[in-house]
C-alpha positions as CSV (number, residue, x, y, z in Angstrom):
1,M,-29.8,-39.0,65.1
2,S,-29.9,-40.8,68.4
3,Q,-32.7,-41.8,70.7
4,S,-31.9,-39.1,73.4
5,T,-30.9,-36.2,70.7
6,K,-34.6,-36.9,69.3
7,H,-36.5,-36.8,72.7
8,I,-34.4,-33.0,73.8
9,V,-36.4,-31.9,70.2
10,N,-39.7,-33.5,70.7
11,S,-39.9,-31.5,74.0
12,F,-38.5,-28.6,72.1
13,R,-40.9,-28.5,69.2
14,R,-44.2,-29.7,72.0
15,V,-43.9,-26.7,74.1
16,S,-43.1,-23.8,71.3
17,F,-45.9,-26.0,69.1
18,Y,-48.2,-25.1,72.7
19,T,-46.3,-21.2,72.6
20,V,-47.5,-20.7,69.0
21,A,-51.1,-22.4,69.5
22,A,-51.5,-20.0,73.2
23,V,-49.6,-16.4,70.7
24,Y,-53.5,-17.1,68.7
25,F,-55.8,-17.8,71.5
26,L,-54.1,-14.9,72.7
27,I,-54.7,-13.2,69.4
28,L,-58.5,-14.1,69.7
29,V,-59.0,-12.5,73.1
30,G,-57.6,-9.1,72.4
31,G,-60.0,-9.7,69.2
32,I,-62.7,-9.6,71.8
33,V,-61.4,-6.5,74.4
34,R,-61.4,-5.3,71.2
35,S,-64.9,-5.9,70.2
36,T,-66.7,-5.5,73.1
37,G,-64.3,-1.6,74.0
38,S,-62.6,-3.2,77.2
39,G,-59.0,-1.5,76.0
40,M,-58.5,0.7,79.1
41,G,-60.9,-1.3,81.6
42,C,-57.1,-1.6,83.3
43,P,-56.3,2.2,83.1
44,D,-53.0,2.0,84.4
45,W,-50.3,-1.0,83.4
46,P,-49.2,-3.7,85.0
47,K,-51.8,-3.8,88.0
48,C,-55.1,-2.7,87.2
49,F,-56.4,0.0,88.6
50,G,-53.1,-0.1,91.3
51,S,-54.6,-3.8,92.1
52,V,-52.7,-6.9,91.4
53,V,-56.5,-8.2,91.4
54,P,-58.3,-5.5,90.0
55,P,-62.0,-4.2,91.8
56,T,-65.0,-5.9,90.8
57,S,-67.3,-2.7,92.3
58,V,-66.8,1.2,92.0
59,D,-67.6,1.8,96.3
60,Q,-63.7,0.1,96.0
61,L,-62.2,3.0,94.4
62,P,-61.8,6.1,95.2
63,K,-64.0,8.7,94.8
64,N,-61.9,10.6,91.9
65,Y,-60.3,7.5,90.5
66,Q,-60.3,9.3,86.9
67,E,-58.6,11.9,87.7
68,I,-55.8,9.3,89.5
69,Y,-55.4,7.4,86.8
70,L,-56.2,10.2,84.4
71,Q,-52.9,12.3,86.0
72,K,-51.0,8.6,86.0
73,R,-51.3,8.7,82.5
74,I,-50.6,12.0,81.3
75,A,-47.1,11.6,83.9
76,K,-46.5,8.4,81.3
77,N,-46.9,10.2,77.4
78,E,-44.7,13.1,79.2
79,R,-41.8,11.1,79.5
80,F,-43.1,8.8,76.0
81,V,-42.9,11.4,74.5
82,A,-39.8,13.4,75.5
83,S,-37.9,10.0,74.4
84,L,-39.6,10.2,71.2
85,E,-37.9,13.6,71.2
86,K,-34.5,12.4,72.2
87,L,-34.8,9.5,69.3
88,G,-36.1,12.2,66.5
89,F,-39.1,11.7,66.4
90,T,-40.3,15.0,66.6
91,E,-43.5,14.6,64.7
92,T,-44.8,11.5,66.3
93,A,-44.1,13.1,69.5
94,E,-46.2,16.7,68.7
95,R,-49.0,14.1,67.7
96,I,-49.3,12.4,71.2
97,A,-49.0,15.5,73.3
98,N,-51.4,17.7,70.9
99,D,-54.0,14.3,70.9
100,K,-57.1,15.2,73.5
101,S,-58.2,12.0,73.0
102,I,-55.4,10.8,75.5
103,L,-57.1,12.4,78.3
104,I,-60.5,11.2,78.4
105,E,-61.2,9.1,81.2
106,E,-63.6,6.2,81.7
107,E,-65.6,5.5,83.7
108,F,-64.8,2.0,85.4
109,N,-66.9,-0.5,84.2
110,A,-66.9,-4.2,86.0
111,L,-67.3,-6.7,82.8
112,K,-64.4,-4.6,80.4
113,T,-62.7,-4.7,83.4
114,W,-62.1,-7.9,84.0
115,I,-61.8,-8.7,80.3
116,E,-58.6,-7.0,79.9
117,Y,-57.5,-8.5,83.0
118,V,-58.0,-12.3,81.9
119,N,-56.8,-10.8,78.5
120,R,-52.9,-9.3,80.6
121,L,-53.6,-12.9,82.5
122,I,-53.1,-14.7,79.3
123,G,-49.9,-12.3,78.0
124,V,-48.0,-13.4,81.7
125,L,-48.6,-17.2,80.4
126,I,-47.4,-16.6,76.9
127,G,-44.1,-15.2,78.6
128,L,-44.4,-18.6,80.7
129,L,-44.5,-20.4,77.2
130,I,-41.7,-18.8,76.3
131,I,-39.3,-18.9,78.9
132,L,-40.1,-22.0,78.8
133,T,-39.1,-22.4,75.6
134,V,-36.3,-20.7,75.1
135,W,-35.3,-23.2,79.0
136,K,-36.4,-26.3,76.3
137,S,-34.0,-24.9,73.1
138,L,-31.0,-23.8,74.8
139,A,-30.4,-28.2,74.9
140,L,-30.2,-27.8,70.5
141,W,-27.1,-25.4,71.3
142,K,-25.0,-28.0,69.9
143,I,-27.1,-29.1,67.1
144,D,-28.6,-25.9,66.2
145,K,-27.4,-22.5,67.4
146,V,-30.0,-20.1,65.5
147,I,-33.1,-21.9,67.3
148,P,-31.4,-20.9,70.7
149,I,-30.8,-17.4,69.6
150,L,-34.6,-16.9,67.7
151,S,-36.0,-18.0,70.8
152,I,-34.4,-16.0,73.0
153,A,-35.4,-13.1,70.7
154,S,-38.5,-13.9,71.1
155,L,-38.4,-13.6,74.3
156,V,-37.2,-10.1,73.8
157,L,-40.1,-9.5,71.5
158,V,-42.2,-10.6,73.9
159,L,-41.3,-8.0,76.7
160,F,-40.7,-4.8,73.9
161,Q,-44.4,-6.3,73.2
162,G,-46.1,-5.8,76.6
163,W,-43.8,-2.2,76.6
164,I,-46.0,-1.5,73.7
165,G,-49.3,-2.9,75.5
166,S,-48.4,-0.2,78.2
167,L,-48.1,2.6,76.1
168,V,-52.1,1.0,74.1
169,V,-52.9,2.5,77.4
170,S,-51.3,5.1,78.5
171,T,-52.2,7.2,75.3
172,N,-55.6,5.9,75.3
173,L,-55.8,3.6,72.5
174,L,-54.4,5.5,69.6
175,T,-55.1,4.0,66.3
176,W,-51.6,3.2,65.0
177,M,-50.6,2.0,68.2
178,I,-52.5,0.1,68.4
179,T,-51.7,-1.7,64.9
180,F,-48.1,-1.3,65.7
181,H,-49.4,-3.8,68.4
182,M,-50.4,-6.4,66.2
183,I,-47.9,-6.3,63.9
184,L,-45.2,-6.9,66.5
185,A,-47.6,-9.5,67.6
186,L,-47.7,-11.3,63.9
187,V,-44.3,-10.7,63.8
188,L,-43.4,-13.0,66.8
189,V,-45.7,-15.7,65.5
190,A,-43.5,-16.0,62.5
191,L,-40.6,-16.0,64.7
192,L,-41.8,-19.2,66.8
193,I,-43.1,-20.8,63.7
194,Y,-40.2,-20.1,62.1
195,V,-37.9,-21.8,65.4
196,Y,-40.6,-24.5,64.8
197,H,-40.2,-25.6,61.5
198,R,-36.7,-25.3,61.7
199,S,-36.6,-27.8,64.7
200,E,-38.6,-30.4,62.3
201,R,-36.4,-30.0,59.7
202,L,-33.3,-32.0,62.6
203,L,-35.3,-34.6,62.6
204,K,-35.8,-35.5,59.2
205,S,-32.4,-36.5,57.0
206,D,-33.8,-35.9,53.2
207,V,-37.0,-34.2,51.8
208,V,-39.5,-35.5,49.7
209,Q,-38.7,-34.3,46.5
210,M,-40.7,-32.1,44.6
211,N,-40.4,-30.1,41.2
212,V,-41.9,-26.7,42.9
213,P,-41.1,-23.8,40.6
214,R,-40.1,-20.3,42.1
215,K,-43.5,-18.6,40.5
216,V,-45.2,-20.6,43.2
217,K,-43.5,-18.8,46.2
218,W,-43.4,-15.6,45.0
219,I,-47.0,-16.0,44.4
220,L,-47.2,-16.9,48.2
221,V,-44.9,-13.9,49.4
222,T,-47.0,-11.4,46.9
223,G,-50.4,-13.7,48.8
224,I,-48.7,-12.4,52.9
225,I,-47.5,-8.7,51.7
226,L,-51.8,-8.5,50.6
227,M,-52.8,-9.7,54.4
228,V,-50.5,-7.9,56.0
229,I,-51.9,-4.9,54.5
230,Q,-55.1,-6.4,55.0
231,I,-55.0,-6.5,58.3
232,V,-53.6,-3.1,58.9
233,L,-56.2,-1.4,56.2
234,G,-59.0,-3.2,58.9
235,T,-57.6,-2.1,62.1
236,Q,-57.7,1.4,60.6
237,V,-61.5,0.2,59.8
238,R,-61.9,-0.9,63.2
239,E,-61.2,2.6,64.7
240,E,-63.6,4.5,61.8
241,I,-66.7,2.3,63.2
242,D,-65.3,3.0,67.1
243,Q,-65.4,6.3,66.3
244,I,-69.1,5.5,64.9
245,S,-70.5,4.2,67.7
246,F,-69.0,6.8,69.9
247,A,-70.8,9.3,68.0
248,L,-73.9,7.0,67.8
249,G,-74.6,5.8,71.3
250,N,-73.0,2.7,70.6
251,M,-77.0,2.2,69.1
252,L,-78.5,1.9,65.1
253,R,-75.7,-1.0,64.5
254,E,-76.8,-1.4,61.3
255,E,-75.9,2.1,59.6
256,W,-72.1,2.3,61.4
257,V,-70.8,0.4,57.8
258,E,-72.9,2.9,55.7
259,R,-71.1,5.7,57.6
260,V,-67.4,4.4,56.9
261,G,-65.4,5.8,54.1
262,L,-62.6,5.4,51.9
263,N,-60.5,2.9,54.3
264,F,-63.5,0.2,54.3
265,L,-64.9,0.2,50.7
266,I,-60.8,-0.6,49.8
267,H,-61.0,-3.3,53.2
268,R,-63.3,-4.8,51.1
269,S,-62.7,-4.5,47.5
270,F,-59.0,-5.9,48.7
271,S,-60.7,-9.5,50.2
272,I,-60.9,-10.1,46.3
273,L,-57.5,-9.6,45.5
274,I,-56.6,-11.7,47.9
275,F,-59.3,-14.9,47.4
276,G,-57.9,-14.2,43.7
277,T,-53.9,-14.6,44.7
278,N,-54.1,-17.8,46.8
279,L,-56.9,-19.2,44.7
280,L,-53.6,-19.0,42.1
281,Y,-51.3,-20.4,44.1
282,L,-53.5,-23.0,45.4
283,I,-53.7,-24.6,41.2
284,W,-49.9,-24.0,40.9
285,V,-49.7,-26.0,44.5
286,F,-51.9,-29.1,43.0
287,K,-49.8,-29.0,39.7
288,Y,-46.8,-29.1,40.9
289,T,-47.0,-30.5,45.1
290,T,-47.8,-34.6,45.6
291,R,-51.2,-35.1,46.9
292,K,-51.3,-36.1,50.7
293,S,-47.8,-34.0,51.4
294,Q,-47.3,-31.3,53.5
295,V,-47.2,-28.7,51.6
296,N,-50.6,-29.4,49.9
297,L,-52.3,-30.0,52.7
298,W,-51.9,-26.8,54.4
299,S,-52.1,-24.9,51.1
300,Q,-56.1,-26.6,51.6
301,A,-56.6,-25.3,54.4
302,L,-55.4,-22.4,54.0
303,I,-58.2,-21.3,50.9
304,L,-60.6,-22.8,53.7
305,L,-59.3,-20.2,55.9
306,V,-59.5,-17.4,53.6
307,I,-63.2,-17.7,52.7
308,L,-64.0,-18.5,56.0
309,E,-62.4,-14.9,56.7
310,I,-64.4,-13.5,53.2
311,V,-67.6,-15.3,55.0
312,T,-66.9,-13.4,58.0
313,G,-66.1,-10.5,57.1
314,I,-69.8,-10.5,54.5
315,G,-71.2,-11.1,57.7
316,M,-70.2,-8.0,59.6
317,A,-70.9,-6.0,56.6
318,Y,-74.8,-7.0,56.7
319,Y,-75.5,-7.8,59.3
320,G,-74.8,-4.8,61.6
321,I,-71.1,-5.6,62.8
322,P,-72.2,-8.2,64.6
323,A,-69.7,-8.1,67.9
324,F,-68.6,-11.9,68.0
325,L,-67.8,-12.1,65.0
326,Q,-64.7,-9.5,65.2
327,P,-62.5,-11.0,67.5
328,F,-62.9,-14.7,64.7
329,H,-62.3,-12.6,61.9
330,L,-59.6,-10.9,63.1
331,L,-58.5,-14.4,64.2
332,I,-58.3,-16.6,61.2
333,G,-57.2,-13.7,59.7
334,S,-53.8,-14.0,61.6
335,L,-54.1,-17.6,60.5
336,I,-54.1,-16.8,57.4
337,I,-50.3,-15.3,57.7
338,G,-49.3,-17.7,60.2
339,V,-49.8,-20.7,57.2
340,Q,-48.7,-18.4,54.2
341,F,-45.3,-18.2,56.3
342,L,-45.3,-22.0,57.2
343,L,-45.9,-22.8,53.4
344,L,-43.2,-20.2,52.7
345,L,-41.2,-22.2,54.9
346,Q,-41.8,-25.5,53.3
347,I,-41.5,-24.9,49.7
348,R,-38.2,-22.9,50.2
349,D,-36.4,-25.7,51.8
350,H,-38.2,-27.5,48.5
351,I,-36.9,-25.5,46.0
352,Q,-33.5,-25.4,47.9
353,F,-33.4,-29.1,47.6
354,R,-34.2,-29.5,44.1
355,L,-31.3,-26.5,42.9
356,K,-29.1,-29.0,45.4
357,E,-29.7,-31.7,43.6
358,N,-28.8,-30.3,40.3
């Protein structure tokens, strides 16, 4: 590979790495939005209270601002419901149309408004970074067409994610909409990690030979599936806690966990299963991979993240769900899936190399 081509590949890799890091930062900020109850800090989208820069005082808004933005959200939801009915999702459309919680309009809170506004600004930044990623990937078209194609797909996904984000606002933070929004973020991360990993392969003339059996790959796939389920369960637990905190006037935090139902017990028990699965994976990795290889080092990072996830979960369960722990708990869970997916790609390379040699 010529020096100019290496420069092009390395330039793309730098941008794609920054983009992955920015998406994870957005997940952290999204967790802060959730833990502070700022999701409806801006009642409209993409603007905030009808402005590019949101107000800092309720005096800057009309007296009937709640009614104004409620009517706008109702109109948007009616269009969304009509679209769902046309696509055949009649039951979902009916559920949204009959959900009375959508009609609740929050009072203006400057802090919550600006937290949500910063969240949106970071989302715009990520959109710009992905556009830059696409632009950088076009130079790789003659080397590997898959990279620019998937980079363009990530841009389409970001635009779709933005639209879903607007529906999350218009439906007043419906639980399943928030969960879907989170899953899309994880899909975006996986897509970006894949193009980053694929571009790294362009720089390598060969793969360090390691006799990695297929069972290592499949235990890792199992770990990924369990972690996705865990994040979905966590989102549902978070929704239950939101309802409990609202009912208690955001007081008596130490009682919130006691009042959560079966989802919390399943979520807590799942952490044991996840730890056991990843520990078994780590044992096999140490058995079948060389020390200080990327697979080995990333696997050690994985088990540390799993331990941190459990520790933050214990901290929330026994210390009244402190708000500062919630975003980090979500971020670590998302990082676990990202590292697992990267390891899956690396292990697949070694398995394919071994099969090719045989």
